C-alpha positions in Angstrom: -22.0 17.1 5.2 -22.8 13.5 5.9 -24.5 11.5 3.1 -27.9 10.0 4.0 -28.0 6.2 3.6 -31.2 5.2 1.8 -32.5 2.0 3.4 -34.4 1.2 0.3 -31.1 0.6 -1.6 -30.1 -2.1 0.8 -30.3 -5.8 -0.2 -33.3 -7.6 1.3 -31.5 -10.8 2.5 -27.7 -10.3 2.8 -25.3 -7.4 3.5 -22.1 -6.4 5.2 -22.0 -4.9 8.8 -19.5 -2.2 7.7 -19.1 -0.7 4.2 -15.6 0.8 4.5 -12.7 -0.4 6.6 -9.2 0.9 7.0 -6.5 -1.6 8.1 -2.8 -1.3 8.7 -0.6 -3.2 6.3 0.8 -5.1 9.3 -2.6 -6.3 10.5 -2.0 -9.8 9.0 -5.7 -10.6 8.6 -8.8 -8.5 8.0 -12.1 -9.8 9.3 -15.4 -8.8 7.7 -18.9 -9.7 9.0 -21.6 -10.8 6.6 -25.2 -10.4 7.8 -28.0 -12.9 7.1 -30.9 -10.4 7.6 -33.7 -12.9 7.6 -31.8 -15.5 9.6 -33.1 -18.2 7.2 -31.0 -21.0 5.7 -29.2 -20.2 2.5 -25.9 -19.7 0.7 -24.1 -16.5 -0.4 -20.9 -16.0 -2.3 -18.1 -13.7 -1.1 -15.2 -12.6 -3.3 -12.5 -9.9 -3.5 -12.0 -7.5 -6.4 -8.9 -5.4 -7.1 -8.8 -1.7 -7.2 -5.5 0.1 -6.5 -4.6 -2.8 -4.2 -3.7 -5.9 -6.3 -4.3 -9.5 -5.2 -1.1 -11.5 -4.4 0.9 -8.3 -4.1 -1.2 -6.5 -1.4 -3.7 -9.1 -0.2 -4.7 -12.8 -0.8 -7.9 -13.0 -2.8 -10.9 -15.0 -1.6 -13.8 -16.5 -3.5 -15.9 -18.7 -1.2 -19.5 -19.6 -0.5 -21.0 -19.1 3.0 -23.7 -21.5 4.1 -26.1 -20.1 6.7 -28.2 -22.4 8.9 -31.7 -21.4 10.1 -31.5 -18.7 12.8 -27.8 -18.0 12.0 -27.5 -14.2 11.6 -23.8 -13.6 10.9 -20.6 -15.1 9.5 -17.1 -13.8 9.2 -14.6 -14.0 6.4 -10.8 -13.4 6.7 -8.6 -11.9 4.2 -4.8 -12.0 4.5 -3.1 -8.6 4.1 0.5 -8.7 2.8 3.0 -6.6 4.7 5.8 -5.5 2.4 8.8 -3.3 3.3 8.5 -0.7 0.7 6.6 2.7 0.9 3.6 3.1 -1.3 0.4 5.1 -1.1 -2.6 3.7 0.7 -4.5 1.3 -1.5 -8.0 0.0 -1.8 -9.7 -3.3 -2.8 -13.3 -4.5 -2.6 -15.2 -7.4 -1.1 -18.5 -8.2 -2.6 -21.4 -10.5 -2.2 -22.7 -12.5 -5.2 -25.2 -15.2 -6.1 -23.4 -18.5 -6.1 -25.7 -20.0 -8.7 -25.2 -17.2 -11.3 -22.0 -15.6 -10.2 -23.7 -12.1 -10.4 -22.9 -9.5 -7.8 -25.9 -8.8 -5.5 -27.6 -5.4 -5.9 -27.7 -3.0 -3.0 -25.4 -0.5 -1.3 -24.6 -2.9 1.6 -23.3 -5.7 -0.6 -19.9 -4.3 -1.1 -17.1 -3.3 1.3 -14.2 -1.0 0.4 -11.0 -2.0 2.3 -8.2 0.6 2.5 -4.8 -0.8 3.3 -2.8 1.9 5.2 0.9 1.8 4.4 3.0 1.6 7.5 6.4 1.8 5.9 8.6 4.8 6.3 11.5 4.9 3.8 13.3 7.8 5.6 15.3 10.6 4.0 18.6 10.7 2.2 21.1 13.4 3.1 24.8 14.2 2.8 26.7 13.1 5.9 28.6 16.3 5.6 27.1 19.0 3.4 30.2 21.1 3.3 33.0 18.9 2.0 36.3 20.6 1.2 38.8 18.8 -1.0 42.5 19.6 -1.4 43.7 19.8 -5.0 46.7 17.5 -4.0 44.4 14.5 -3.3 43.2 12.4 -6.3 40.0 11.2 -4.7 37.1 12.7 -2.8 34.6 10.6 -0.9 31.1 12.0 -0.5 29.0 10.0 2.1 25.3 9.7 1.9 23.2 8.6 4.9 19.6 7.5 5.4 17.9 9.1 8.3 14.4 9.0 10.0 13.6 5.3 9.4 14.8 2.8 6.8 11.9 0.6 5.6 12.2 -0.9 2.1 14.7 -0.3 -0.7 15.2 3.2 -1.9 17.3 4.6 -4.8 18.6 8.0 -5.7 20.3 9.2 -8.8 23.6 11.2 -8.5 25.9 13.1 -10.8 28.7 15.6 -10.6 28.0 19.1 -11.9 29.8 22.4 -12.4 28.7 25.3 -10.3 29.6 28.5 -12.0 32.0 30.6 -9.8 33.7 32.6 -12.6 37.4 31.9 -12.9 37.3 29.7 -9.8 34.9 27.2 -11.4 36.1 23.6 -11.3 35.7 22.1 -14.8 34.5 18.6 -15.6 37.2 16.6 -17.4 39.9 19.0 -16.2 39.5 19.4 -12.4 37.1 16.5 -11.7 35.8 13.4 -13.3 32.2 13.7 -14.6 30.3 10.8 -13.1 26.6 9.8 -12.6 24.9 6.7 -11.4 22.3 5.3 -9.0 22.8 4.7 -5.3 20.7 2.0 -3.7 19.9 1.5 0.0 18.5 -1.9 1.0 15.9 -2.5 3.6 17.1 -1.2 7.0 20.4 0.0 5.4 21.4 3.5 6.6 
């Protein structure tokens, strides 16, 4: 069910053309249009506000004053979007209009835009290169290879450890048949 937008809740003089935008993390710059509804001369402040997206990590914050001339109906602002190489969920931040004299946010549903940054990084999956390794008792070392498949954006880590799998009398015992080890394996950006 679509929500009815009540025109009486709009600001009389200024607003945004679009109230929700989704942009790819790799877009570089996001452009937002501010509308001067009366086309009269005046000034309006535009600033960003964190939500799940954080300034300087996910985008570059802005706080500027737009000066409209008579008969000027629109102006655009640009916000730099930061493209990192690590997977994270999609994140939001806001752009709002404010009175440059008081610093107070303007009232009205069309005075705020939610920007959703869509993550475009795919970390891939970690898997055993050979899931069925057999090791002869006459060898002192056994190498288990891990590979990263289906993309390799960003750094990923995985914990590992050796464990006993109960097979009755045939169970290999930690400290007797194998060395008990554990640690963290790290794959760097684009490392497979």
